[in-house]
N, C-alpha and C positions, 0 to 999 in steps of 0.2 A: 871718315867725318872728322871734321875739327869739331872742338867743342863748341864754338859758336855757330856752325852749320847744324850742329844738334839742336840747338835751343833755338835755332831760328825756324829750322824743320818740325820740332816737336812744340813747343812751348811758345813763341811770340804769338799775343792775342788771344791765350787761351783763355777760357770761360766769357764772362759777361761784357758787355760793352759799359761802362761807366763813365758820367761825364765829370766826378772829382777825381780820376786819373790824369794827371798831367803829363805826365811822362811815365812809361811802363817799363818792359823788357827792352835794353839796348842800351842803357846807360848805366853809368858808375852807382845811380840810387834813381830810385821810384821817385816822384813828386807827386803827392797824392794832396786834396784841400780836404779839410775835416769841416762838415757845417757847423755853424756858430750854434750855439745850444747844446751839440753833443761833445760828451766823452769817448774816449778810444780805448776799446778793450784788445788787448793783444795778449796772444798765448802762442807757445810753442811745443811742440812732441816730436818727438825723434823715435822711428820703427826700425828695426836694427831685425835683418832676417835672420832666423833661428833664436830669437828672443820674442820679437812680436809678431812673427808672421813666420808661417811654413816655406822656405826656400822654394818650394813647387807650387806658392800659390799663383790664381790666374792674376796677369799683370793689371789685366783692365780692375778687376776685383782690387788689386790694392791700390792703384791711383784711386779707387773711389775712398778705401778704409782710411789712406794715408791723410785725406782731406776730412773725412767724417769725422773724425777724432777730434779735430779742431774746431769744428764746428758744434761739436758737442760741448767744449769748454765756452763757446760763445752763449752758446743756447743756456749754459746752466747761469750765466750774468746776466741773461735779459736782452743780450747785445743783439744787432742787425748784424747780418755777414756783410762784409764790403769788399775787402781785399785780402791777397795773402803772397806769402813768400814760399821757394821751393828749394832745398839745396839737397841734391842727389848724390849720391858716391855708388858707382857702378862699377862692378870686375871687369865688364867686359861692353863694348858697342855693341847693341844689337836691337837693329832698328825696330823688327817686327817688336819686339818686347815695350819697346819705347814709345811706339806708335798705340799699343793698346794699354799701356800705363796713363798716357795721356790723355786717351780716349776716356776714360774712367773715371781720373780727376776732374776733366773739363765737363763730363753730363753732370756732376753734382756741383760743380761752380755754376753752371749755367741756372741750374734748378735754384739756387739760392742767390742769383745775383752778384755772385763773386766774380773778382779780375783776379788773374797771376798777373803781378805787376813787377816782379824780378825773382831772383835768385843766384844759383850757382852749383856746376855739374863737377868733379872730381874721379878720380881713378880709385878704387880700395873696394872693401868689402861691401856688399850692398846693407845701403842705410838711406832712409830717408827723413828730411826733415823739413816741416810744413809749420810757418810762424802765420798763422790767422791775427786780421784785423776785423774789429765789429765797432758799432757805433751803438750808442743808447744814451737817450737824454739826460743830460746831465743831473747828477742826484737819485737816478730810478735803477741805476744798476743791481740788482740781488746778488747778495754777498751769502757767505757761509756763516757770517757771524750776527744773524738776526732772529737767530729762533730764542724762546724763551720756554720755561716749564709750562705746561698745559697746550703749548701749540699741536696739533696733529700732525704726522708724519704720512707723507703721501710718497706715490711713486709711480712712473708711467709704463705704458705696456706691460711686458714679462721679463722674469730675471730667469736666468741660467740656461738659456738656450745655447748661446756662444759656450758656454762652459761644456755645455752635453756635446756638443758638436766638435770641442776639440779633443774632449776625452775619447769619443771616437775614433776620431781622426789616428791619436796617439797608439790606439788600439791597433790600428789596420782593420777597423769595421767599416762597414758603410755607414753614410752620413745623410740623412734626409735634406732635400734641397731647400726648405724652409729654415731647418737649423744650420747648415751650412751658411746661407745668406746672413743670417744674426751673427755670424762668427765674421765672415769676410766682407759683408755689404751693410752695416750698419747704418743704421736712420736715425740721423741728428734729430733730436728733436727741438728746431728752432722755432717752429710755429710756437709750440708750448709755450719755450722760454719766454717767448716775445708777449704771451696772454698771461702769463703768471705775474708781470710787473705792477707792482701796487696790490698784488693779492698774496703771493707767497713772502712768507718772513726772512725765510733763507733758503740757500738750494745749490744742490750740487751735481755734477753727472756722474753716473755709475761707470765709472771706469775699470778700479782696482777692487771691485766687489761693494754690495751694499751695506755690509758691516765695516767695513775699511772706512767708505766714502762716507757715511753717516756718521761715523767716528770725527772725520774731519768737521764737520758741522758742530758737533757736541763739544769739541775744542774751540773752536774759533768763538761759536756762541757763547761759550762758558769764560773765555778770557774777556771777552766786548762785554757781559753782565756783569762780571767781577769788575770790570774798571768803570761800569755806568754808562757806556756807549749804548746808542740803538733806542731800543723801547725802553718800557718802563719794567718794574721787576718781575714776580710774578702774577699769573692769571688770578680776575678777580672772580669773587664767587659766582658773579653770572656766569664769567667764562668757565668755570670749572662745570657747573650744571650742563652748559651746552656740550664740554668735552666730553660728560660722561655718556650723555645720549648720545652723541656721535658715534662716541667708542664702543657703544652698547652693538652697533651692525656691525663692528668687527668680529662679533661672535667672540664666545667664551670657550673654547675647547675644539669640540671637534664640528663644529657649528662653521661651514664655511660662508665668510659676509659675501654680499653682493658687491662686484665692481662696478664702480660708478656709471659704465657704459657697459651694454652686451654688445660687443662688436666683434669684429674680427677678432679673431680672437678664442755673463759669459765669462772655461775653466778659465781660467787663467791664461793670460796672454803665454804664448809660448814660454816655458820657462816659470811661468806664474804656479803655481803649486806644484809643477813635476819636480820632484825628486824630495818635497815638503807633504808630506804626510799630515794630515787634518787628526789632531789629538786633541784631547780635552785637556784645557790648561790656558784656555784664554780667557785672561783677567783684566788686562788693561788695554783701555783706546788710544791712550795720549801718546806723544812722539816722546824716545827718550826714557820709556818705561813709566811717565807720568799721567795719572788720570785724567780725564777732562772733569771741568766745571759740571757739565751738566750730564745726563745719562738719558737715556731712550728705553722705553718697553717697546718690541716688536712683537706682535703675536703670528706664529709660524702659519697657520692656518687661514691668516689674511693675506699672504704672501700671493702675487699673481702670476699663475705658472700658466705655460702651455701644458696641452695634452700630453707633450713626450714627456717634458720634466716632471710631470706630473706620475707619470707611470712610471719614469725612472726610481722617485721617491717613492713610489707604493711596493716596490721590489728591494731597494734598498735606501731608507730614511737616513741619508746622510745629506742634512739641509745645509752643510757647506755649498753645496751644487748652488742653489739659489743665493746664498748669503756672501760667498768667498770667492767664486770664480772669476767674475772680473767680465770685462768685454761687453757686458750687456748696453754700455751707451743710452740708458734710459735715464731720466731725470728724478731724483731724488729731492723734496722740496717739504717745508714746513709751512703752516699757516694757523691762524688763530681758531679757532673752533667754531667762534660767532660765524665765521666766513665760508664753513665745508660746506653750506648749501648754494654755494654758485658754483661747485665743482663740475655736477650732472650736467649743466647745460655747457659749461666748457668742452666738457668730453665729446659731448654729441655735437657741437662743432666743429671741433676737429676730429672727430671721427678716430679718437685715440683713448685707449681705455687708460683711467684712472683711477687707483686703488689708495684707500685710506689703510694702512699699516700697523699703526702705533700712534704713540705719542710720546713729547718730550717731560722729562722729569728732573725735578731739583737736585736729585742725588746723581753721583759720578757711575758711570758705566752702562754697559748695554746690557738689556735683561732680554731674553728670548723667551716667551713663552711658547711650548710645543702644542699640539695639536690635544693631548691628554691633558693640559692644565699644568703639566711640568716645566722646568724651566731647561732649556737647551742651550749649553755652552758650547760656541765653535772652537775649534783648537786654532784657528789662524784666520784673523780678521779680513785677508785679500794679499795681493800681490805685494812684493818689496824685491827692489832691484839688490838693496844691500841688505839681505836679513841677518849677517851676523854683523853685521857695522855696529858699532855703539853697545 
């Protein structure tokens, strides 16, 4: 089968049909119509066998995941999915593998109204690049740079499940189906991202670990605050009072706070913490060794954990599992304390747990308060493809 036969057989007309696709797969370029009043959000991710996924992974699950990670980026910006392009590097032609991969990709694309509009295939070691395009009303995208001191920090879902699954897989141990699904078939929180427009002050998806990704919010928001961008400076006295009342529900040590919805209810990608032992020595959140302008206080007892992760931590209190494993693809967001009362209704409407875990501080650094009230210092903040660079 030639490259073009392969594309026609598996990828032409894949995903949702959209009226704004003037010309899709089959020409030198796709032609797309961006609606008036909308901004185009664009993100690209590359997944490499042996780095981001096990070579033995189910191809249908891989098709799902390679699109899900991009959709998670769109969710973090409050953008509605529209189009995607796909570049596949394949070690060999395998119609059965390609059919399963395309089925996993297509099912998630249809679920989110997304059309595959172009791409490329080539021969070589297995790697997959997906570029996603989303639409957001002009001026309404949620950036990383909007958090301010006094804002509360929230997360969706539960943390550490994908990381726990990977640890089991690498150890050759049995993996529970729900944990494995969190690793191989993550759920992009697109509906939540759209719902948080106008409510969240900053947001990011948790792909490299909560500590690392919250660190990006602190860096970007600190730089924006220092530059006079976005919202005003520190919180008012009224805001601080509301913040203290809200944070009281987070608990002060051993008390586990209530999640905002009593509902149903990632380690590193391959290579993410493998060979990078967690050790006490975490000091800086900034890139290049520079601390961010802002900081955050996180209460470990407030972290939303599945029963499996809670049981693991009861045996081995290594908090790097929910803080630094990565591959969670949940959303971490900040919001003013006076608007925290809006979260329970939102959580109920979406059928998704939303949990307040801490607050933004004016002083640099990430402070993790353990269940016993003492400080816990992560040895690594999350995955870094080039840990020895710089």
